[in-house]
N, CA, C and O atoms as a Maestro MAE file, in Angstrom:
{
 s_m_m2io_version
 :::
 2.0.0
}

f_m_ct {
 s_m_title
 :::
 protein
 m_atom[276] {
  # First column is atom index #
  i_m_mmod_type
  r_m_x_coord
  r_m_y_coord
  r_m_z_coord
  i_m_residue_number
  s_m_chain_name
  s_m_pdb_residue_name
  s_m_pdb_atom_name
  i_m_atomic_number
  :::
  1 25 215.316 57.277 99.239 1 A "MET " " N  " 7
  2 3 216.487 57.721 99.854 1 A "MET " " CA " 6
  3 2 217.495 56.792 100.147 1 A "MET " " C  " 6
  4 15 217.323 55.906 100.983 1 A "MET " " O  " 8
  5 25 218.511 56.930 99.531 2 A "SER " " N  " 7
  6 3 219.801 56.267 99.550 2 A "SER " " CA " 6
  7 2 220.225 56.065 100.859 2 A "SER " " C  " 6
  8 15 219.762 56.743 101.776 2 A "SER " " O  " 8
  9 25 221.291 54.961 101.086 3 A "LYS " " N  " 7
  10 3 221.871 54.797 102.276 3 A "LYS " " CA " 6
  11 2 222.707 55.964 102.610 3 A "LYS " " C  " 6
  12 15 222.774 56.284 103.797 3 A "LYS " " O  " 8
  13 25 223.407 56.701 101.655 4 A "THR " " N  " 7
  14 3 224.306 57.884 101.901 4 A "THR " " CA " 6
  15 2 223.482 59.180 102.340 4 A "THR " " C  " 6
  16 15 223.837 59.974 103.211 4 A "THR " " O  " 8
  17 25 222.417 59.241 101.642 5 A "GLU " " N  " 7
  18 3 221.522 60.232 102.161 5 A "GLU " " CA " 6
  19 2 220.961 60.020 103.614 5 A "GLU " " C  " 6
  20 15 220.677 60.987 104.321 5 A "GLU " " O  " 8
  21 25 220.837 58.942 103.962 6 A "LYS " " N  " 7
  22 3 220.239 58.671 105.260 6 A "LYS " " CA " 6
  23 2 221.289 58.779 106.443 6 A "LYS " " C  " 6
  24 15 221.033 58.956 107.634 6 A "LYS " " O  " 8
  25 25 222.640 58.618 105.792 7 A "LYS " " N  " 7
  26 3 223.867 58.666 106.651 7 A "LYS " " CA " 6
  27 2 223.957 60.103 107.130 7 A "LYS " " C  " 6
  28 15 224.010 60.468 108.304 7 A "LYS " " O  " 8
  29 25 223.969 60.956 105.908 8 A "VAL " " N  " 7
  30 3 224.191 62.312 105.991 8 A "VAL " " CA " 6
  31 2 223.114 62.991 106.939 8 A "VAL " " C  " 6
  32 15 223.324 63.844 107.801 8 A "VAL " " O  " 8
  33 25 221.996 62.452 106.597 9 A "GLU " " N  " 7
  34 3 220.702 63.201 107.412 9 A "GLU " " CA " 6
  35 2 220.977 62.829 108.885 9 A "GLU " " C  " 6
  36 15 220.874 63.722 109.725 9 A "GLU " " O  " 8
  37 25 221.312 61.601 109.256 10 A "LEU " " N  " 7
  38 3 221.752 61.003 110.567 10 A "LEU " " CA " 6
  39 2 222.723 61.722 111.048 10 A "LEU " " C  " 6
  40 15 222.529 62.096 112.205 10 A "LEU " " O  " 8
  41 25 223.775 62.071 110.530 11 A "THR " " N  " 7
  42 3 224.952 62.814 111.029 11 A "THR " " CA " 6
  43 2 224.545 64.179 111.277 11 A "THR " " C  " 6
  44 15 224.872 64.691 112.347 11 A "THR " " O  " 8
  45 25 223.831 64.880 110.374 12 A "LEU " " N  " 7
  46 3 223.498 66.213 110.687 12 A "LEU " " CA " 6
  47 2 222.436 66.300 111.993 12 A "LEU " " C  " 6
  48 15 222.509 67.172 112.859 12 A "LEU " " O  " 8
  49 25 221.552 65.346 111.964 13 A "LYS " " N  " 7
  50 3 220.833 65.353 113.154 13 A "LYS " " CA " 6
  51 2 221.598 65.096 114.414 13 A "LYS " " C  " 6
  52 15 221.227 65.565 115.490 13 A "LYS " " O  " 8
  53 25 222.584 64.410 114.292 14 A "GLN " " N  " 7
  54 3 223.517 63.882 115.534 14 A "GLN " " CA " 6
  55 2 224.292 65.180 115.909 14 A "GLN " " C  " 6
  56 15 224.414 65.501 117.091 14 A "GLN " " O  " 8
  57 25 224.868 66.000 114.797 15 A "GLU " " N  " 7
  58 3 225.468 67.208 114.939 15 A "GLU " " CA " 6
  59 2 224.567 68.246 115.890 15 A "GLU " " C  " 6
  60 15 224.887 68.849 116.914 15 A "GLU " " O  " 8
  61 25 223.419 68.215 115.206 16 A "ALA " " N  " 7
  62 3 222.523 69.238 115.748 16 A "ALA " " CA " 6
  63 2 221.934 68.872 117.369 16 A "ALA " " C  " 6
  64 15 221.685 69.735 118.210 16 A "ALA " " O  " 8
  65 25 221.799 67.543 117.547 17 A "GLU " " N  " 7
  66 3 221.708 67.167 118.935 17 A "GLU " " CA " 6
  67 2 222.862 67.596 119.886 17 A "GLU " " C  " 6
  68 15 222.784 68.108 121.003 17 A "GLU " " O  " 8
  69 25 223.830 67.292 119.235 18 A "GLY " " N  " 7
  70 3 225.170 67.663 120.190 18 A "GLY " " CA " 6
  71 2 225.392 69.144 120.382 18 A "GLY " " C  " 6
  72 15 225.994 69.519 121.388 18 A "GLY " " O  " 8
  73 25 224.970 69.979 119.529 19 A "LYS " " N  " 7
  74 3 225.048 71.538 119.614 19 A "LYS " " CA " 6
  75 2 223.798 71.904 120.816 19 A "LYS " " C  " 6
  76 15 223.951 72.574 121.837 19 A "LYS " " O  " 8
  77 25 222.691 71.314 120.387 20 A "MET " " N  " 7
  78 3 221.540 71.342 121.472 20 A "MET " " CA " 6
  79 2 221.905 71.064 122.875 20 A "MET " " C  " 6
  80 15 221.603 71.846 123.776 20 A "MET " " O  " 8
  81 25 222.548 69.965 123.077 21 A "GLU " " N  " 7
  82 3 223.043 69.689 124.460 21 A "GLU " " CA " 6
  83 2 223.978 70.500 124.930 21 A "GLU " " C  " 6
  84 15 223.996 70.689 126.147 21 A "GLU " " O  " 8
  85 25 224.849 71.084 124.177 22 A "MET " " N  " 7
  86 3 226.191 72.075 124.491 22 A "MET " " CA " 6
  87 2 225.327 73.206 125.061 22 A "MET " " C  " 6
  88 15 225.363 73.519 126.251 22 A "MET " " O  " 8
  89 25 224.506 73.833 124.098 23 A "MET " " N  " 7
  90 3 224.053 75.148 124.470 23 A "MET " " CA " 6
  91 2 223.214 74.936 125.792 23 A "MET " " C  " 6
  92 15 223.299 75.822 126.642 23 A "MET " " O  " 8
  93 25 222.387 73.808 126.048 24 A "VAL " " N  " 7
  94 3 221.590 73.489 127.052 24 A "VAL " " CA " 6
  95 2 222.500 73.635 128.415 24 A "VAL " " C  " 6
  96 15 222.293 74.247 129.463 24 A "VAL " " O  " 8
  97 25 223.495 72.893 128.005 25 A "GLU " " N  " 7
  98 3 224.556 72.804 129.436 25 A "GLU " " CA " 6
  99 2 225.060 74.051 129.779 25 A "GLU " " C  " 6
  100 15 225.155 74.415 130.951 25 A "GLU " " O  " 8
  101 25 225.494 74.941 128.523 26 A "GLN " " N  " 7
  102 3 225.976 76.368 128.965 26 A "GLN " " CA " 6
  103 2 224.906 77.101 129.472 26 A "GLN " " C  " 6
  104 15 225.147 77.970 130.311 26 A "GLN " " O  " 8
  105 25 223.674 76.880 129.074 27 A "HIS " " N  " 7
  106 3 222.495 77.830 129.734 27 A "HIS " " CA " 6
  107 2 222.334 77.335 131.308 27 A "HIS " " C  " 6
  108 15 222.079 78.159 132.187 27 A "HIS " " O  " 8
  109 25 222.495 75.991 131.582 28 A "ASN " " N  " 7
  110 3 222.316 75.675 132.927 28 A "ASN " " CA " 6
  111 2 223.539 76.081 133.641 28 A "ASN " " C  " 6
  112 15 223.437 76.378 134.832 28 A "ASN " " O  " 8
  113 25 224.613 76.125 133.090 29 A "GLU " " N  " 7
  114 3 225.612 76.652 134.058 29 A "GLU " " CA " 6
  115 2 225.558 78.154 134.296 29 A "GLU " " C  " 6
  116 15 225.891 78.666 135.365 29 A "GLU " " O  " 8
  117 25 225.196 78.713 133.424 30 A "LEU " " N  " 7
  118 3 225.077 80.331 133.395 30 A "LEU " " CA " 6
  119 2 223.971 80.572 134.378 30 A "LEU " " C  " 6
  120 15 224.000 81.494 135.194 30 A "LEU " " O  " 8
  121 25 223.014 79.724 134.269 31 A "THR " " N  " 7
  122 3 221.755 79.883 135.378 31 A "THR " " CA " 6
  123 2 222.259 79.605 136.907 31 A "THR " " C  " 6
  124 15 221.925 80.290 137.874 31 A "THR " " O  " 8
  125 25 222.991 78.647 136.937 32 A "GLN " " N  " 7
  126 3 223.466 78.332 138.277 32 A "GLN " " CA " 6
  127 2 224.486 79.530 138.849 32 A "GLN " " C  " 6
  128 15 224.415 79.986 139.990 32 A "GLN " " O  " 8
  129 25 225.358 79.910 137.925 33 A "ALA " " N  " 7
  130 3 226.265 81.073 138.378 33 A "ALA " " CA " 6
  131 2 225.560 82.277 138.658 33 A "ALA " " C  " 6
  132 15 225.890 82.849 139.697 33 A "ALA " " O  " 8
  133 25 224.566 82.848 137.887 34 A "ILE " " N  " 7
  134 3 223.672 83.866 138.274 34 A "ILE " " CA " 6
  135 2 222.921 83.561 139.576 34 A "ILE " " C  " 6
  136 15 222.802 84.464 140.404 34 A "ILE " " O  " 8
  137 25 222.439 82.425 139.795 35 A "GLN " " N  " 7
  138 3 221.752 82.112 141.188 35 A "GLN " " CA " 6
  139 2 222.816 82.264 142.285 35 A "GLN " " C  " 6
  140 15 222.490 82.985 143.228 35 A "GLN " " O  " 8
  141 25 224.101 81.672 142.317 36 A "GLU " " N  " 7
  142 3 224.946 81.884 143.129 36 A "GLU " " CA " 6
  143 2 225.324 83.309 143.389 36 A "GLU " " C  " 6
  144 15 225.554 83.720 144.527 36 A "GLU " " O  " 8
  145 25 225.382 84.043 142.337 37 A "GLN " " N  " 7
  146 3 225.883 85.408 142.387 37 A "GLN " " CA " 6
  147 2 224.554 86.033 143.104 37 A "GLN " " C  " 6
  148 15 224.938 86.638 144.105 37 A "GLN " " O  " 8
  149 25 223.295 86.103 142.982 38 A "ASN " " N  " 7
  150 3 222.303 86.391 143.566 38 A "ASN " " CA " 6
  151 2 222.319 86.259 144.798 38 A "ASN " " C  " 6
  152 15 222.083 87.177 145.584 38 A "ASN " " O  " 8
  153 25 222.645 84.915 145.158 39 A "ASN " " N  " 7
  154 3 222.619 84.796 146.713 39 A "ASN " " CA " 6
  155 2 223.611 85.435 147.465 39 A "ASN " " C  " 6
  156 15 223.468 85.897 148.597 39 A "ASN " " O  " 8
  157 25 224.686 85.438 146.738 40 A "ARG " " N  " 7
  158 3 225.959 86.523 147.432 40 A "ARG " " CA " 6
  159 2 225.562 87.869 147.505 40 A "ARG " " C  " 6
  160 15 225.946 88.559 148.449 40 A "ARG " " O  " 8
  161 25 224.738 88.390 146.497 41 A "LEU " " N  " 7
  162 3 224.454 89.754 146.565 41 A "LEU " " CA " 6
  163 2 223.294 89.923 147.831 41 A "LEU " " C  " 6
  164 15 223.217 90.902 148.573 41 A "LEU " " O  " 8
  165 25 222.533 88.870 147.868 42 A "ALA " " N  " 7
  166 3 221.603 88.985 149.030 42 A "ALA " " CA " 6
  167 2 222.287 89.184 150.312 42 A "ALA " " C  " 6
  168 15 222.170 90.217 150.973 42 A "ALA " " O  " 8
  169 25 223.009 88.168 150.655 43 A "GLU " " N  " 7
  170 3 224.163 88.168 151.813 43 A "GLU " " CA " 6
  171 2 224.693 89.503 151.919 43 A "GLU " " C  " 6
  172 15 224.523 90.109 152.977 43 A "GLU " " O  " 8
  173 25 225.328 90.057 150.943 44 A "LEU " " N  " 7
  174 3 226.025 91.274 151.092 44 A "LEU " " CA " 6
  175 2 225.200 92.210 151.384 44 A "LEU " " C  " 6
  176 15 225.559 92.948 152.301 44 A "LEU " " O  " 8
  177 25 224.036 92.456 150.818 45 A "ARG " " N  " 7
  178 3 223.003 93.236 151.200 45 A "ARG " " CA " 6
  179 2 222.510 93.436 152.647 45 A "ARG " " C  " 6
  180 15 222.353 94.488 153.266 45 A "ARG " " O  " 8
  181 25 222.306 92.160 153.027 46 A "ASN " " N  " 7
  182 3 222.000 92.076 154.497 46 A "ASN " " CA " 6
  183 2 223.169 92.516 155.351 46 A "ASN " " C  " 6
  184 15 222.923 93.145 156.381 46 A "ASN " " O  " 8
  185 25 224.569 92.210 154.977 47 A "MET " " N  " 7
  186 3 225.669 92.639 155.683 47 A "MET " " CA " 6
  187 2 225.675 94.165 155.715 47 A "MET " " C  " 6
  188 15 225.970 94.757 156.753 47 A "MET " " O  " 8
  189 25 225.365 94.785 154.638 48 A "ILE " " N  " 7
  190 3 225.268 96.223 154.541 48 A "ILE " " CA " 6
  191 2 224.435 96.848 155.414 48 A "ILE " " C  " 6
  192 15 224.889 97.777 156.082 48 A "ILE " " O  " 8
  193 25 222.928 96.403 155.574 49 A "VAL " " N  " 7
  194 3 222.160 96.936 156.250 49 A "VAL " " CA " 6
  195 2 222.370 96.715 157.877 49 A "VAL " " C  " 6
  196 15 221.902 97.496 158.706 49 A "VAL " " O  " 8
  197 25 223.060 95.661 158.181 50 A "GLU " " N  " 7
  198 3 223.427 95.369 159.465 50 A "GLU " " CA " 6
  199 2 224.547 96.430 159.746 50 A "GLU " " C  " 6
  200 15 224.446 97.140 160.747 50 A "GLU " " O  " 8
  201 25 225.456 96.541 159.019 51 A "HIS " " N  " 7
  202 3 226.430 97.421 159.285 51 A "HIS " " CA " 6
  203 2 226.064 98.877 159.402 51 A "HIS " " C  " 6
  204 15 226.722 99.655 160.093 51 A "HIS " " O  " 8
  205 25 225.007 99.228 158.715 52 A "GLN " " N  " 7
  206 3 224.458 100.655 158.721 52 A "GLN " " CA " 6
  207 2 223.934 100.842 159.980 52 A "GLN " " C  " 6
  208 15 224.115 101.941 160.504 52 A "GLN " " O  " 8
  209 25 223.158 99.764 160.732 53 A "GLY " " N  " 7
  210 3 222.635 99.763 161.982 53 A "GLY " " CA " 6
  211 2 223.554 100.149 163.229 53 A "GLY " " C  " 6
  212 15 223.324 100.917 164.163 53 A "GLY " " O  " 8
  213 25 224.874 99.222 162.883 54 A "TYR " " N  " 7
  214 3 225.933 99.440 163.833 54 A "TYR " " CA " 6
  215 2 226.624 100.693 163.736 54 A "TYR " " C  " 6
  216 15 227.157 101.184 164.731 54 A "TYR " " O  " 8
  217 25 226.655 101.252 162.601 55 A "MET " " N  " 7
  218 3 227.241 102.659 162.480 55 A "MET " " CA " 6
  219 2 226.217 103.805 163.086 55 A "MET " " C  " 6
  220 15 226.617 104.853 163.593 55 A "MET " " O  " 8
  221 25 224.984 103.474 162.966 56 A "LYS " " N  " 7
  222 3 224.058 104.469 163.651 56 A "LYS " " CA " 6
  223 2 224.183 104.466 165.175 56 A "LYS " " C  " 6
  224 15 224.275 105.420 165.947 56 A "LYS " " O  " 8
  225 25 224.161 103.039 165.432 57 A "GLY " " N  " 7
  226 3 224.469 102.924 166.997 57 A "GLY " " CA " 6
  227 2 225.487 103.667 167.430 57 A "GLY " " C  " 6
  228 15 225.332 104.483 168.339 57 A "GLY " " O  " 8
  229 25 226.781 103.444 166.757 58 A "LEU " " N  " 7
  230 3 228.021 104.388 167.219 58 A "LEU " " CA " 6
  231 2 227.800 105.757 167.053 58 A "LEU " " C  " 6
  232 15 228.311 106.395 167.973 58 A "LEU " " O  " 8
  233 25 227.229 106.445 166.223 59 A "ASP " " N  " 7
  234 3 226.669 107.747 166.367 59 A "ASP " " CA " 6
  235 2 225.988 108.191 167.455 59 A "ASP " " C  " 6
  236 15 226.341 109.192 168.079 59 A "ASP " " O  " 8
  237 25 224.903 107.435 167.776 60 A "ALA " " N  " 7
  238 3 224.268 107.543 168.830 60 A "ALA " " CA " 6
  239 2 224.798 107.628 170.115 60 A "ALA " " C  " 6
  240 15 224.481 108.455 170.971 60 A "ALA " " O  " 8
  241 25 225.755 106.586 170.227 61 A "CYS " " N  " 7
  242 3 226.611 106.602 171.343 61 A "CYS " " CA " 6
  243 2 227.588 107.839 171.518 61 A "CYS " " C  " 6
  244 15 227.831 108.341 172.615 61 A "CYS " " O  " 8
  245 25 228.090 108.249 170.383 62 A "GLU " " N  " 7
  246 3 228.961 109.298 170.476 62 A "GLU " " CA " 6
  247 2 228.204 110.458 170.565 62 A "GLU " " C  " 6
  248 15 228.916 111.355 171.017 62 A "GLU " " O  " 8
  249 25 227.030 110.853 170.323 63 A "GLU " " N  " 7
  250 3 226.167 111.987 170.644 63 A "GLU " " CA " 6
  251 2 225.908 111.790 172.152 63 A "GLU " " C  " 6
  252 15 226.136 112.755 172.880 63 A "GLU " " O  " 8
  253 25 225.521 110.803 172.622 64 A "SER " " N  " 7
  254 3 225.264 110.528 174.113 64 A "SER " " CA " 6
  255 2 226.429 110.887 174.926 64 A "SER " " C  " 6
  256 15 226.205 111.428 176.009 64 A "SER " " O  " 8
  257 25 227.720 110.654 174.543 65 A "CYS " " N  " 7
  258 3 228.729 110.675 175.254 65 A "CYS " " CA " 6
  259 2 228.941 112.257 175.191 65 A "CYS " " C  " 6
  260 15 229.063 112.872 176.250 65 A "CYS " " O  " 8
  261 25 228.980 112.820 174.159 66 A "GLU " " N  " 7
  262 3 229.346 114.223 174.132 66 A "GLU " " CA " 6
  263 2 228.415 114.898 175.089 66 A "GLU " " C  " 6
  264 15 228.948 115.743 175.808 66 A "GLU " " O  " 8
  265 25 227.070 114.688 175.253 67 A "LYS " " N  " 7
  266 3 226.053 115.437 175.860 67 A "LYS " " CA " 6
  267 2 226.355 115.131 177.437 67 A "LYS " " C  " 6
  268 15 225.964 115.924 178.294 67 A "LYS " " O  " 8
  269 25 226.990 114.073 177.741 68 A "ASP " " N  " 7
  270 3 227.160 113.677 179.282 68 A "ASP " " CA " 6
  271 2 228.584 114.335 179.576 68 A "ASP " " C  " 6
  272 15 228.887 114.404 180.768 68 A "ASP " " O  " 8
  273 25 229.442 114.799 178.699 69 A "ALA " " N  " 7
  274 3 230.723 115.414 178.931 69 A "ALA " " CA " 6
  275 2 230.649 116.926 179.232 69 A "ALA " " C  " 6
  276 15 231.680 117.563 179.447 69 A "ALA " " O  " 8
  :::
 }
 m_bond[275] {
  # First column is bond index #
  i_m_from
  i_m_to
  i_m_order
  :::
  1 1 2 1
  2 2 3 1
  3 3 4 2
  4 3 5 1
  5 5 6 1
  6 6 7 1
  7 7 8 2
  8 7 9 1
  9 9 10 1
  10 10 11 1
  11 11 12 2
  12 11 13 1
  13 13 14 1
  14 14 15 1
  15 15 16 2
  16 15 17 1
  17 17 18 1
  18 18 19 1
  19 19 20 2
  20 19 21 1
  21 21 22 1
  22 22 23 1
  23 23 24 2
  24 23 25 1
  25 25 26 1
  26 26 27 1
  27 27 28 2
  28 27 29 1
  29 29 30 1
  30 30 31 1
  31 31 32 2
  32 31 33 1
  33 33 34 1
  34 34 35 1
  35 35 36 2
  36 35 37 1
  37 37 38 1
  38 38 39 1
  39 39 40 2
  40 39 41 1
  41 41 42 1
  42 42 43 1
  43 43 44 2
  44 43 45 1
  45 45 46 1
  46 46 47 1
  47 47 48 2
  48 47 49 1
  49 49 50 1
  50 50 51 1
  51 51 52 2
  52 51 53 1
  53 53 54 1
  54 54 55 1
  55 55 56 2
  56 55 57 1
  57 57 58 1
  58 58 59 1
  59 59 60 2
  60 59 61 1
  61 61 62 1
  62 62 63 1
  63 63 64 2
  64 63 65 1
  65 65 66 1
  66 66 67 1
  67 67 68 2
  68 67 69 1
  69 69 70 1
  70 70 71 1
  71 71 72 2
  72 71 73 1
  73 73 74 1
  74 74 75 1
  75 75 76 2
  76 75 77 1
  77 77 78 1
  78 78 79 1
  79 79 80 2
  80 79 81 1
  81 81 82 1
  82 82 83 1
  83 83 84 2
  84 83 85 1
  85 85 86 1
  86 86 87 1
  87 87 88 2
  88 87 89 1
  89 89 90 1
  90 90 91 1
  91 91 92 2
  92 91 93 1
  93 93 94 1
  94 94 95 1
  95 95 96 2
  96 95 97 1
  97 97 98 1
  98 98 99 1
  99 99 100 2
  100 99 101 1
  101 101 102 1
  102 102 103 1
  103 103 104 2
  104 103 105 1
  105 105 106 1
  106 106 107 1
  107 107 108 2
  108 107 109 1
  109 109 110 1
  110 110 111 1
  111 111 112 2
  112 111 113 1
  113 113 114 1
  114 114 115 1
  115 115 116 2
  116 115 117 1
  117 117 118 1
  118 118 119 1
  119 119 120 2
  120 119 121 1
  121 121 122 1
  122 122 123 1
  123 123 124 2
  124 123 125 1
  125 125 126 1
  126 126 127 1
  127 127 128 2
  128 127 129 1
  129 129 130 1
  130 130 131 1
  131 131 132 2
  132 131 133 1
  133 133 134 1
  134 134 135 1
  135 135 136 2
  136 135 137 1
  137 137 138 1
  138 138 139 1
  139 139 140 2
  140 139 141 1
  141 141 142 1
  142 142 143 1
  143 143 144 2
  144 143 145 1
  145 145 146 1
  146 146 147 1
  147 147 148 2
  148 147 149 1
  149 149 150 1
  150 150 151 1
  151 151 152 2
  152 151 153 1
  153 153 154 1
  154 154 155 1
  155 155 156 2
  156 155 157 1
  157 157 158 1
  158 158 159 1
  159 159 160 2
  160 159 161 1
  161 161 162 1
  162 162 163 1
  163 163 164 2
  164 163 165 1
  165 165 166 1
  166 166 167 1
  167 167 168 2
  168 167 169 1
  169 169 170 1
  170 170 171 1
  171 171 172 2
  172 171 173 1
  173 173 174 1
  174 174 175 1
  175 175 176 2
  176 175 177 1
  177 177 178 1
  178 178 179 1
  179 179 180 2
  180 179 181 1
  181 181 182 1
  182 182 183 1
  183 183 184 2
  184 183 185 1
  185 185 186 1
  186 186 187 1
  187 187 188 2
  188 187 189 1
  189 189 190 1
  190 190 191 1
  191 191 192 2
  192 191 193 1
  193 193 194 1
  194 194 195 1
  195 195 196 2
  196 195 197 1
  197 197 198 1
  198 198 199 1
  199 199 200 2
  200 199 201 1
  201 201 202 1
  202 202 203 1
  203 203 204 2
  204 203 205 1
  205 205 206 1
  206 206 207 1
  207 207 208 2
  208 207 209 1
  209 209 210 1
  210 210 211 1
  211 211 212 2
  212 211 213 1
  213 213 214 1
  214 214 215 1
  215 215 216 2
  216 215 217 1
  217 217 218 1
  218 218 219 1
  219 219 220 2
  220 219 221 1
  221 221 222 1
  222 222 223 1
  223 223 224 2
  224 223 225 1
  225 225 226 1
  226 226 227 1
  227 227 228 2
  228 227 229 1
  229 229 230 1
  230 230 231 1
  231 231 232 2
  232 231 233 1
  233 233 234 1
  234 234 235 1
  235 235 236 2
  236 235 237 1
  237 237 238 1
  238 238 239 1
  239 239 240 2
  240 239 241 1
  241 241 242 1
  242 242 243 1
  243 243 244 2
  244 243 245 1
  245 245 246 1
  246 246 247 1
  247 247 248 2
  248 247 249 1
  249 249 250 1
  250 250 251 1
  251 251 252 2
  252 251 253 1
  253 253 254 1
  254 254 255 1
  255 255 256 2
  256 255 257 1
  257 257 258 1
  258 258 259 1
  259 259 260 2
  260 259 261 1
  261 261 262 1
  262 262 263 1
  263 263 264 2
  264 263 265 1
  265 265 266 1
  266 266 267 1
  267 267 268 2
  268 267 269 1
  269 269 270 1
  270 270 271 1
  271 271 272 2
  272 271 273 1
  273 273 274 1
  274 274 275 1
  275 275 276 2
  :::
 }
}
């Protein structure tokens, strides 16, 4: 193998490694973004459940007030 062929092979390998690093970095960024969104989704889900309980309490209070009136 000549020096030119080795240089081309090395350059192709370096290019492939660079692309791999870029793809892995994008993958990691997307994974982190998904995890953050999943955490936010869980928080929002809990807020919804809590608010449903609050609304049920208001309904029960309203019914109780109507019975007393």
